[in-house]
N, C-alpha and C positions, 0 to 999 in steps of 0.2 A: 971878061968880068962883068960887063954890063948885061950880057945875055943871062947870066946866072942870077943877077938881081931881078931882071924882069921875069924870069922864070919862076923865081920864089914868090914874087908879088902875084903873078898870074895864078899859081897853085894855091895860094892864100885866099885869093878872091874867089876862086872856084869852090874851094872847100867851104867858104862862108855861104855862098849861094846854095850849095848842096845842103848844107845844114840848116840855114835859116830862111832860105827862099821860098817862094810859093811852091807848094808841093815838095817841100824839102822834108828832111827827117823829123824836124819838130812838128811840122804840119801834119805829116803822115801819122805820127804818134797821137796827136790830138784827134785826128779823124778815126783812128781805131778805137780809142776811148769812147767817142761819141757813137760810133757804130755798135759797140758792145752794149751801151745804155739803151740805145733805140731797140736792139734786139731783145733785151730784158723787158722793156716796157711792152713791146709786141707780144711777147710770150705771156706776160701778165694779163694783158687785154684779152688774149685768146682763151685763157683759162676762165676769166670772168664771163666771157660770152658763153662758154660751154655750160657754166653753172646757171646762167640766166635762161638759156634755152631748156635746161632740165626743169627749172622751176616753172617756166611757161608751159611745158608739157604737162606737168603735174597739175597746174591750175586749170588746164583744159579738160582733164580726165579724172583725176583723183578727188572724190568728194570728201574724203577724210582730211586731205591736205588743204583743201578749200576751207573747211571748217576750222582747222587749226590756225590758218592765217586770219581768218575773220575773228576768231576769239582773241589771239594773241596780239595782232597788230592793230585791228580796228576797234577791239573792245566789245564785240558783240556778244550776246548771250542767247542761249536757246530758251525756248518757252518752258517754263517749269524750273529753271535754274534758280538758286537762291543767291542773291547778290548782297554782299556786305559792303557797307560804306563806313568809313572811319572819319571822324571829324578831327581837325587839327588842333 
């Protein structure tokens, strides 16, 4: 009879360790979630790097792209352009 009780307690403790212990089922699930989030972030950064390298290549070689960036982002104008200013 005592062996049965000890066996039940032993099995219960082992199941608790397997479930909640270090590297247990709960920890394993949390690590999988974290791994998936890191993979997604890595993929997003890779796509952003590809876009930035394309823009860098265009800025090195394409004069029309350089002009478009200078006009839109910096606000430069070409000689002979008519500039309108509105007062508030």
